[in-house]
Kinemage of the C-alpha trace (Angstrom):
@kinemage 1
@onewidth
@group {chain A} dominant
@subgroup {mainchain}
@vectorlist {calphas} color= white
{ca met a 1} P 23.502 -23.669 -25.989
{ca thr a 2} L 21.827 -23.003 -22.613
{ca val a 3} L 18.999 -20.652 -21.734
{ca asp a 4} L 19.154 -18.542 -18.585
{ca thr a 5} L 15.714 -19.186 -17.105
{ca ser a 6} L 16.387 -17.022 -14.064
{ca arg a 7} L 15.426 -13.940 -16.092
{ca val a 8} L 12.327 -15.414 -17.681
{ca glu a 9} L 9.149 -13.879 -16.306
{ca val a 10} L 6.052 -16.023 -16.346
{ca thr a 11} L 3.045 -13.767 -16.695
{ca pro a 12} L -0.649 -14.629 -16.791
{ca gly a 13} L -1.928 -14.947 -20.298
{ca met a 14} L 1.517 -14.915 -21.923
{ca phe a 15} L 0.502 -17.761 -24.197
{ca ser a 16} L -2.819 -16.176 -25.195
{ca leu a 17} L -3.507 -16.569 -28.919
{ca ala a 18} L -5.876 -13.640 -29.275
{ca glu a 19} L -5.081 -10.043 -28.378
{ca glu a 20} L -7.626 -8.576 -25.989
{ca lys a 21} L -9.271 -5.251 -26.662
{ca val a 22} L -8.128 -2.486 -24.318
{ca ser a 23} L -10.869 -1.166 -22.021
{ca trp a 24} L -12.115 2.431 -22.116
{ca arg a 25} L -12.853 2.318 -18.387
{ca ser a 26} L -9.796 4.235 -17.182
{ca thr a 27} L -10.257 6.914 -19.866
{ca ile a 28} L -13.872 7.479 -18.798
{ca val a 29} L -12.800 7.843 -15.166
{ca met a 30} L -10.067 10.285 -16.215
{ca ala a 31} L -12.617 12.376 -18.103
{ca gly a 32} L -14.865 12.468 -15.042
{ca phe a 33} L -12.053 13.634 -12.774
{ca ser a 34} L -10.972 16.249 -15.319
{ca leu a 35} L -14.461 17.768 -15.459
{ca val a 36} L -14.752 17.813 -11.655
{ca val a 37} L -11.452 19.670 -11.322
{ca leu a 38} L -12.238 22.102 -14.151
{ca leu a 39} L -15.845 22.872 -13.230
{ca ala a 40} L -16.395 22.178 -9.515
{ca phe a 41} L -12.933 23.236 -8.313
{ca gly a 42} L -12.011 25.720 -11.038
{ca leu a 43} L -14.716 27.684 -12.858
{ca phe a 44} L -17.302 27.371 -10.064
{ca gly a 45} L -14.936 26.922 -7.117
{ca arg a 46} L -14.010 29.224 -4.253
{ca ala a 47} L -12.125 32.273 -5.552
{ca glu a 48} L -9.669 32.615 -2.673
{ca ala a 49} L -5.884 32.692 -2.494
{ca val a 50} L -4.094 29.475 -1.588
{ca thr a 51} L -0.470 29.230 -0.438
{ca tyr a 52} L 1.595 26.177 -1.368
{ca arg a 53} L 4.395 25.820 1.180
{ca ile a 54} L 6.864 23.417 -0.450
{ca thr a 55} L 9.353 23.143 2.421
{ca ala a 56} L 9.028 23.537 6.161
{ca ser a 57} L 9.750 27.012 7.505
{ca asp a 58} L 12.612 25.666 9.676
{ca ala a 59} L 14.291 23.648 6.886
{ca asp a 60} L 17.955 24.238 6.039
{ca phe a 61} L 16.974 25.109 2.480
{ca val a 62} L 13.669 26.991 2.241
{ca ile a 63} L 11.800 27.285 -1.049
{ca pro a 64} L 9.641 30.433 -1.112
{ca pro a 65} L 5.895 29.665 -0.850
{ca phe a 66} L 3.832 29.813 -4.029
{ca val a 67} L 0.605 31.851 -3.836
{ca ala a 68} L -2.209 31.698 -6.411
{ca met a 69} L -5.982 31.876 -6.707
{ca ser a 70} L -7.632 28.515 -6.122
{ca thr a 71} L -9.913 28.917 -9.134
{ca thr a 72} L -6.978 29.752 -11.406
{ca val a 73} L -4.961 26.748 -10.228
{ca asn a 74} L -7.846 24.360 -10.789
{ca thr a 75} L -8.841 25.827 -14.141
{ca val a 76} L -5.314 25.308 -15.456
{ca ala a 77} L -5.171 21.853 -13.851
{ca gly a 78} L -8.527 20.898 -15.376
{ca val a 79} L -7.401 21.924 -18.873
{ca leu a 80} L -4.193 19.893 -18.491
{ca leu a 81} L -6.166 16.887 -17.270
{ca leu a 82} L -8.567 17.087 -20.222
{ca ala a 83} L -5.577 17.200 -22.586
{ca met a 84} L -4.069 14.142 -20.893
{ca thr a 85} L -7.432 12.381 -21.117
{ca ala a 86} L -7.560 13.100 -24.861
{ca val a 87} L -4.095 11.557 -25.306
{ca ala a 88} L -5.153 8.519 -23.257
{ca ala a 89} L -8.279 8.156 -25.411
{ca trp a 90} L -6.106 8.237 -28.533
{ca trp a 91} L -3.949 5.444 -27.101
{ca val a 92} L -6.998 3.337 -26.266
{ca ser a 93} L -8.489 3.909 -29.730
{ca arg a 94} L -5.295 2.380 -31.110
{ca asn a 95} L -5.704 -0.550 -28.714
{ca lys a 96} L -2.779 0.537 -26.557
{ca val a 97} L -2.767 0.422 -22.769
{ca val a 98} L -2.468 3.785 -21.027
{ca pro a 99} L 1.011 3.779 -19.386
{ca leu a 100} L 1.157 3.685 -15.625
{ca trp a 101} L 3.444 6.727 -15.496
{ca trp a 102} L 0.806 8.709 -17.405
{ca leu a 103} L -1.803 7.828 -14.787
{ca val a 104} L 0.630 8.786 -12.003
{ca ile a 105} L 1.196 12.242 -13.537
{ca phe a 106} L -2.556 12.611 -14.047
{ca gly a 107} L -3.196 11.750 -10.400
{ca ala a 108} L -0.510 14.165 -9.172
{ca ile a 109} L -2.053 17.075 -11.104
{ca ala a 110} L -5.543 16.178 -9.864
{ca leu a 111} L -4.292 16.038 -6.259
{ca phe a 112} L -2.565 19.400 -6.702
{ca gly a 113} L -5.883 20.894 -7.734
{ca leu a 114} L -7.794 19.163 -4.934
{ca leu a 115} L -5.374 20.516 -2.334
{ca gly a 116} L -5.824 24.012 -3.746
{ca trp a 117} L -9.606 23.714 -3.508
{ca leu a 118} L -9.546 22.390 0.051
{ca ala a 119} L -7.073 25.041 1.255
{ca ala a 120} L -8.688 28.036 -0.457
{ca gly a 121} L -7.881 30.931 1.856
{ca asp a 122} L -5.337 28.789 3.736
{ca thr a 123} L -1.960 27.027 3.266
{ca val a 124} L -0.984 23.653 1.761
{ca pro a 125} L 1.996 22.184 3.702
{ca val a 126} L 3.423 20.018 0.914
{ca ala a 127} L 6.414 18.622 2.848
{ca phe a 128} L 4.207 17.749 5.834
{ca leu a 129} L 1.695 15.908 3.657
{ca leu a 130} L 4.372 13.955 1.757
{ca ala a 131} L 6.235 12.904 4.916
{ca asn a 132} L 3.111 11.689 6.686
{ca ala a 133} L 1.779 9.977 3.563
{ca leu a 134} L 4.967 7.900 3.447
{ca ile a 135} L 4.760 6.984 7.132
{ca leu a 136} L 1.099 5.999 6.849
{ca ala a 137} L 1.769 3.992 3.684
{ca val a 138} L 4.483 1.809 5.267
{ca pro a 139} L 2.081 -0.650 7.014
{ca ile a 140} L 0.100 -0.951 3.778
{ca ile a 141} L 3.323 -1.566 1.828
{ca phe a 142} L 4.382 -4.382 4.161
{ca gly a 143} L 0.883 -5.853 4.067
{ca gly a 144} L 0.951 -5.616 0.279
{ca leu a 145} L 4.332 -7.373 0.139
{ca ser a 146} L 2.804 -10.171 2.205
{ca gly a 147} L -0.052 -10.429 -0.279
{ca val a 148} L 2.322 -10.434 -3.260
{ca met a 149} L 4.429 -13.216 -1.754
{ca ser a 150} L 1.399 -15.348 -0.933
{ca glu a 151} L -0.511 -14.927 -4.152
{ca arg a 152} L 2.527 -15.274 -6.391
{ca val a 153} L 2.787 -18.875 -5.149
{ca gly a 154} L -0.957 -19.475 -5.464
{ca val a 155} L -2.351 -18.813 -1.963
{ca val a 156} L -4.988 -16.116 -1.397
{ca asn a 157} L -4.079 -14.120 1.697
{ca ile a 158} L -7.233 -12.572 3.139
{ca ser a 159} L -5.636 -12.575 6.603
{ca ile a 160} L -3.334 -9.567 6.048
{ca glu a 161} L -5.562 -7.609 8.430
{ca ala a 162} L -4.957 -10.198 11.149
{ca gln a 163} L -1.206 -10.235 10.530
{ca leu a 164} L -0.972 -6.447 10.747
{ca leu a 165} L -3.111 -6.342 13.893
{ca ala a 166} L -1.141 -9.121 15.587
{ca gly a 167} L 2.147 -7.419 14.753
{ca ala a 168} L 0.861 -4.099 16.109
{ca phe a 169} L -0.360 -5.707 19.342
{ca val a 170} L 2.718 -7.825 20.016
{ca gly a 171} L 5.065 -4.989 19.084
{ca ala a 172} L 3.406 -2.607 21.554
{ca val a 173} L 3.197 -5.128 24.393
{ca val a 174} L 6.719 -6.549 24.018
{ca gly a 175} L 8.161 -3.057 23.631
{ca ser a 176} L 6.421 -1.957 26.827
{ca leu a 177} L 7.426 -5.010 28.875
{ca thr a 178} L 11.052 -5.239 27.719
{ca gly a 179} L 11.825 -1.594 27.112
{ca asn a 180} L 13.650 -2.622 23.930
{ca leu a 181} L 11.848 -1.561 20.777
{ca tyr a 182} L 14.098 -3.596 18.487
{ca val a 183} L 13.175 -6.756 20.359
{ca ala a 184} L 9.567 -5.637 19.901
{ca val a 185} L 10.069 -5.372 16.134
{ca val a 186} L 11.396 -8.941 16.010
{ca ala a 187} L 8.511 -10.181 18.173
{ca ala a 188} L 5.984 -8.494 15.870
{ca met a 189} L 7.570 -10.162 12.857
{ca val a 190} L 7.408 -13.556 14.591
{ca ala a 191} L 3.716 -12.993 15.399
{ca gly a 192} L 2.933 -12.212 11.769
{ca met a 193} L 4.943 -15.209 10.599
{ca leu a 194} L 3.077 -17.564 12.947
{ca leu a 195} L -0.227 -16.431 11.474
{ca gly a 196} L 1.233 -16.931 8.006
{ca met a 197} L 2.196 -20.454 8.993
{ca val a 198} L -1.340 -21.170 10.208
{ca leu a 199} L -2.729 -19.982 6.877
{ca ala a 200} L -0.131 -22.039 5.007
{ca val a 201} L -0.753 -25.230 6.985
{ca phe a 202} L -4.521 -25.161 6.534
{ca ser a 203} L -4.317 -24.078 2.884
{ca val a 204} L -1.416 -26.230 1.701
{ca lys a 205} L -1.441 -29.327 3.905
{ca tyr a 206} L -5.142 -29.678 4.729
{ca leu a 207} L -6.416 -28.088 1.482
{ca ala a 208} L -8.936 -25.901 3.334
{ca asp a 209} L -10.671 -23.068 1.537
{ca gln a 210} L -8.123 -20.260 1.636
{ca ile a 211} L -10.639 -17.427 1.820
{ca ile a 212} L -12.515 -19.018 4.727
{ca val a 213} L -9.273 -19.613 6.626
{ca gly a 214} L -8.268 -15.984 6.084
{ca val a 215} L -11.619 -14.649 7.267
{ca val a 216} L -11.534 -16.864 10.360
{ca leu a 217} L -8.021 -15.643 11.227
{ca asn a 218} L -9.153 -12.031 10.892
{ca val a 219} L -12.124 -12.540 13.198
{ca leu a 220} L -10.028 -14.564 15.658
{ca val a 221} L -7.237 -11.998 15.981
{ca ile a 222} L -9.686 -9.089 16.238
{ca gly a 223} L -11.522 -10.916 19.033
{ca ile a 224} L -8.357 -11.840 20.938
{ca thr a 225} L -6.782 -8.385 20.717
{ca asn a 226} L -10.053 -6.676 21.686
{ca phe a 227} L -10.393 -8.932 24.721
{ca leu a 228} L -6.794 -8.424 25.836
{ca phe a 229} L -7.035 -4.696 25.256
{ca ser a 230} L -10.173 -4.379 27.378
{ca gln a 231} L -9.111 -6.741 30.152
{ca trp a 232} L -5.386 -6.016 30.319
{ca leu a 233} L -3.965 -3.107 28.340
{ca ser a 234} L -6.607 -0.556 29.261
{ca glu a 235} L -6.237 -1.484 32.952
{ca asp a 236} L -2.434 -1.360 32.971
{ca ser a 237} L -1.562 0.915 30.068
{ca asp a 238} L 1.479 2.554 31.708
{ca arg a 239} L 3.367 -0.732 31.974
{ca ser a 240} L 1.925 -2.804 29.117
{ca asn a 241} L 0.870 -0.344 26.409
{ca phe a 242} L 3.281 2.559 26.456
{ca pro a 243} L 6.300 1.471 24.393
{ca gly a 244} L 7.070 4.807 22.743
{ca thr a 245} L 8.348 5.053 19.190
{ca leu a 246} L 11.511 4.079 17.389
{ca glu a 247} L 14.329 6.577 17.037
{ca ile a 248} L 14.418 8.766 13.919
{ca phe a 249} L 17.623 8.448 11.881
{ca ser a 250} L 18.976 10.956 9.387
{ca leu a 251} L 21.109 9.591 6.566
{ca pro a 252} L 24.128 11.865 6.021
{ca leu a 253} L 24.037 14.031 2.882
{ca leu a 254} L 20.837 12.393 1.584
{ca ser a 255} L 18.685 13.978 4.293
{ca asp a 256} L 20.012 17.413 3.245
{ca ile a 257} L 18.411 17.193 -0.208
{ca pro a 258} L 15.741 19.930 -0.476
{ca val a 259} L 12.099 18.793 -0.103
{ca leu a 260} L 12.611 15.042 -0.638
{ca gly a 261} L 15.593 14.678 1.723
{ca pro a 262} L 13.710 15.087 5.020
{ca val a 263} L 10.730 13.169 3.613
{ca leu a 264} L 12.651 10.072 2.486
{ca phe a 265} L 15.907 9.982 4.430
{ca glu a 266} L 14.976 11.263 7.879
{ca asn a 267} L 12.817 8.467 9.224
{ca arg a 268} L 12.504 5.477 11.501
{ca ile a 269} L 13.979 2.078 10.769
{ca thr a 270} L 10.595 0.700 9.681
{ca val a 271} L 10.498 3.175 6.780
{ca phe a 272} L 14.051 2.333 5.732
{ca ala a 273} L 13.163 -1.375 5.968
{ca ala a 274} L 10.364 -0.775 3.468
{ca phe a 275} L 12.842 0.943 1.120
{ca leu a 276} L 14.959 -2.231 1.223
{ca ala a 277} L 12.169 -4.824 1.202
{ca val a 278} L 10.431 -3.605 -1.965
{ca pro a 279} L 13.411 -3.766 -4.372
{ca leu a 280} L 14.693 -6.919 -2.669
{ca leu a 281} L 11.425 -8.764 -3.256
{ca trp a 282} L 11.355 -7.482 -6.849
{ca trp a 283} L 14.858 -8.834 -7.427
{ca val a 284} L 14.054 -12.185 -5.856
{ca leu a 285} L 10.824 -12.546 -7.830
{ca phe a 286} L 12.042 -11.461 -11.260
{ca arg a 287} L 15.824 -11.827 -11.244
{ca ser a 288} L 16.543 -15.039 -9.344
{ca arg a 289} L 15.907 -18.747 -9.775
{ca leu a 290} L 14.126 -18.797 -6.423
{ca gly a 291} L 11.612 -16.257 -7.701
{ca leu a 292} L 11.183 -18.102 -10.994
{ca arg a 293} L 10.319 -21.258 -9.089
{ca ala a 294} L 7.885 -19.390 -6.860
{ca arg a 295} L 6.078 -17.826 -9.828
{ca ser a 296} L 5.963 -21.123 -11.655
{ca val a 297} L 4.305 -22.684 -8.594
{ca gly a 298} L 1.667 -19.937 -8.665
{ca glu a 299} L 1.085 -20.323 -12.397
{ca tyr a 300} L 1.564 -24.021 -13.226
{ca pro a 301} L 2.041 -26.137 -10.073
{ca leu a 302} L 1.721 -29.440 -11.938
{ca ala a 303} L 4.499 -28.494 -14.355
{ca ser a 304} L 6.608 -27.253 -11.442
{ca asp a 305} L 6.119 -30.533 -9.605
{ca thr a 306} L 7.069 -32.435 -12.741
{ca val a 307} L 10.483 -30.726 -12.914
{ca gly a 308} L 11.185 -31.422 -9.239
{ca ile a 309} L 9.967 -28.297 -7.432
{ca asn a 310} L 8.291 -29.071 -4.098
{ca val a 311} L 5.034 -27.139 -4.509
{ca gly a 312} L 3.828 -27.564 -0.931
{ca arg a 313} L 7.115 -26.523 0.658
{ca thr a 314} L 7.462 -23.515 -1.650
{ca arg a 315} L 3.974 -22.292 -0.866
{ca phe a 316} L 4.421 -22.871 2.869
{ca trp a 317} L 7.601 -20.804 3.209
{ca trp a 318} L 6.553 -17.980 0.915
{ca val a 319} L 3.252 -17.539 2.745
{ca ser a 320} L 5.007 -17.743 6.123
{ca leu a 321} L 7.678 -15.193 5.200
{ca gly a 322} L 4.971 -12.954 3.783
{ca gly a 323} L 3.334 -13.028 7.207
{ca leu a 324} L 6.666 -11.984 8.708
{ca leu a 325} L 6.650 -8.833 6.558
{ca ala a 326} L 3.038 -8.086 7.514
{ca gly a 327} L 4.022 -8.396 11.189
{ca leu a 328} L 6.713 -5.782 10.567
{ca gly a 329} L 4.003 -3.599 9.056
{ca gly a 330} L 2.017 -3.976 12.267
{ca ala a 331} L 5.030 -2.863 14.283
{ca ala a 332} L 5.254 0.177 11.990
{ca leu a 333} L 1.737 1.104 13.118
{ca thr a 334} L 2.502 1.137 16.845
{ca ile a 335} L 6.179 1.599 17.712
{ca gly a 336} L 6.870 3.065 14.280
{ca asn a 337} L 4.208 5.763 14.446
{ca val a 338} L 1.541 6.023 17.167
{ca gly a 339} L 3.488 4.776 20.199
{ca ser a 340} L 0.769 2.535 21.631
{ca phe a 341} L -1.816 -0.066 20.618
{ca gly a 342} L -5.428 0.909 20.006
{ca lys a 343} L -8.481 -1.288 19.675
{ca glu a 344} L -8.802 -2.485 16.037
{ca met a 345} L -6.262 0.165 15.091
{ca thr a 346} L -5.585 -1.353 11.674
{ca ala a 347} L -9.056 -0.107 10.649
{ca gly a 348} L -9.223 -2.138 7.449
{ca gln a 349} L -5.669 -1.416 6.270
{ca gly a 350} L -5.148 -5.130 5.664
{ca phe a 351} L -7.985 -5.098 3.152
{ca ile a 352} L -6.589 -1.933 1.574
{ca ala a 353} L -3.271 -3.817 1.282
{ca leu a 354} L -5.106 -6.607 -0.514
{ca ala a 355} L -6.575 -4.008 -2.873
{ca val a 356} L -3.169 -2.476 -3.649
{ca val a 357} L -1.839 -5.945 -4.490
{ca ile a 358} L -4.486 -6.167 -7.220
{ca leu a 359} L -4.055 -2.523 -8.210
{ca gly a 360} L -0.306 -3.084 -8.485
{ca arg a 361} L -0.797 -6.275 -10.528
{ca trp a 362} L 1.164 -8.410 -8.055
{ca his a 363} L 4.315 -6.368 -8.685
{ca pro a 364} L 6.239 -4.962 -5.666
{ca phe a 365} L 6.983 -1.536 -7.189
{ca tyr a 366} L 3.511 -0.944 -8.633
{ca met a 367} L 1.949 -2.162 -5.407
{ca ser a 368} L 4.082 0.269 -3.386
{ca ala a 369} L 3.061 3.171 -5.621
{ca ala a 370} L -0.587 2.297 -5.023
{ca ala a 371} L 0.067 2.061 -1.271
{ca leu a 372} L 1.538 5.569 -1.305
{ca leu a 373} L -1.684 6.783 -2.912
{ca phe a 374} L -3.680 5.368 -0.016
{ca gly a 375} L -1.224 6.733 2.530
{ca phe a 376} L -1.767 10.158 1.012
{ca ser a 377} L -5.534 9.694 1.139
{ca ile a 378} L -5.336 8.913 4.871
{ca ile a 379} L -3.317 12.025 5.762
{ca leu a 380} L -5.522 14.024 3.397
{ca arg a 381} L -8.634 13.238 5.414
{ca val a 382} L -6.886 14.378 8.627
{ca trp a 383} L -5.576 17.595 7.104
{ca ala a 384} L -8.811 18.359 5.229
{ca asn a 385} L -10.769 18.172 8.461
{ca gln a 386} L -8.586 20.983 9.804
{ca val a 387} L -8.550 23.369 6.833
{ca ser a 388} L -12.094 22.700 5.565
{ca pro a 389} L -14.280 22.118 8.618
{ca gly a 390} L -17.401 22.694 6.518
{ca ile a 391} L -16.966 19.306 4.813
{ca pro a 392} L -18.909 16.588 6.703
{ca thr a 393} L -16.583 14.477 8.883
{ca asp a 394} L -18.248 11.243 7.796
{ca phe a 395} L -17.459 12.027 4.171
{ca ile a 396} L -13.805 12.720 5.011
{ca leu a 397} L -13.557 9.372 6.832
{ca met a 398} L -14.752 7.671 3.642
{ca val a 399} L -11.859 9.038 1.564
{ca pro a 400} L -9.388 6.078 1.756
{ca tyr a 401} L -12.095 3.538 0.989
{ca leu a 402} L -13.583 5.697 -1.760
{ca val a 403} L -10.116 5.923 -3.310
{ca thr a 404} L -9.887 2.118 -3.088
{ca leu a 405} L -13.130 1.646 -5.015
{ca ile a 406} L -12.286 4.226 -7.673
{ca ala a 407} L -8.773 2.871 -8.185
{ca val a 408} L -9.733 -0.804 -8.391
{ca val a 409} L -12.898 -0.367 -10.460
{ca gly a 410} L -11.886 2.640 -12.536
{ca phe a 411} L -8.234 2.084 -13.300
{ca val a 412} L -7.542 -1.610 -12.785
{ca gly a 413} L -10.534 -3.135 -14.532
{ca arg a 414} L -10.021 -6.774 -15.435
{ca val a 415} L -6.667 -8.161 -14.344
{ca arg a 416} L -5.245 -11.646 -14.468
{ca pro a 417} L -3.933 -12.965 -11.150
{ca pro a 418} L -1.512 -15.896 -11.034
{ca ala a 419} L -3.331 -18.731 -12.774
{ca ser a 420} L -3.432 -21.105 -9.791
{ca val a 421} L -4.135 -18.601 -7.025
{ca gly a 422} L -6.723 -19.973 -4.607
{ca lys a 423} L -6.513 -23.469 -6.068
{ca pro a 424} L -5.164 -26.193 -3.747
{ca tyr a 425} L -2.635 -28.495 -5.362
{ca val a 426} L -2.965 -32.223 -4.828
{ca lys a 427} L 0.036 -34.245 -5.903
{ca glu a 428} L -1.073 -37.188 -8.023
């Protein structure tokens, strides 16, 4: 009798003898959010009408706008959130983990209430917010995929910021000089892959400290791109930094679906590439022998070496290909969205990608869901500055990073990364 090991998932702590007690941390955070929505946004909020516009006014299928009082919406939302918090507390009291889908529903209701509070006396363009949240999340998703690939084989990838920035720079410059944006996408991917190779060589072959190498790469790429931007791109922007953006494609039939159709299926190729890359990496990691070998290298490299797996080669190629995906994420920033390169335009998104890798527990789908949360937080700060000008701009700029802290500290708590992540392997 043979055992199909291609479907065996090696998870941290799977051989633990003692069951760990579930933390109350996420339940406490949920209670805090529930009270804020109920009291600050609901009972003591602004009593003005808010209009939720579900679809765009020029859409083929228009859903009538929904109008309600902001205080009423948030009072109802706060009561629902408190009820969900009570259920979560019951689960924790029975030493059960609060399901991820429960937290997602909780977050959606809280965001619904927050939007109503911000737009009191104004309109919430739901389709606009969802579409832009997806576009802004794509670079973070690709950066997160790079982090998942690297850390699943045991290499800490702090240099996601550098890979995104290099991909954005090369994509904009090559697109401007060649006039071919698809060549620019390939060039951006190559740039990210080269940085991944540098990280892999120093971490795997020369056994350098992986965090230090990542930090050095970040500083190096920021310095190089800043210099070239100041000395070259800003002086000759028409020819070297004006690539434009990729063409928007509409998938037949799918793009006609109300609300979600235009959001998901009427996009640029970088968005569709993310739709393919996430499930593909999941399948490779958890449904193929290649992924089983990669995860075994990240968990137990000595045992992997014993059964004939080349630990160094596996780590090198997974880290390098992860850099390739991060380079594609950089291209999504410039030719997939803005249309030009800006100085330090990644603005910490590489570090947010590293946070969503942890928040998503090194799983492509969970990581992508977390990235969408941060994409929404980015568009939220832009939109909130327009509808609620009374809120200090500096506070609005803090929103994505504040969400990062709350998510990682409040909802993730203690997680177990791959057992050998950050530990160089020396073959005896």
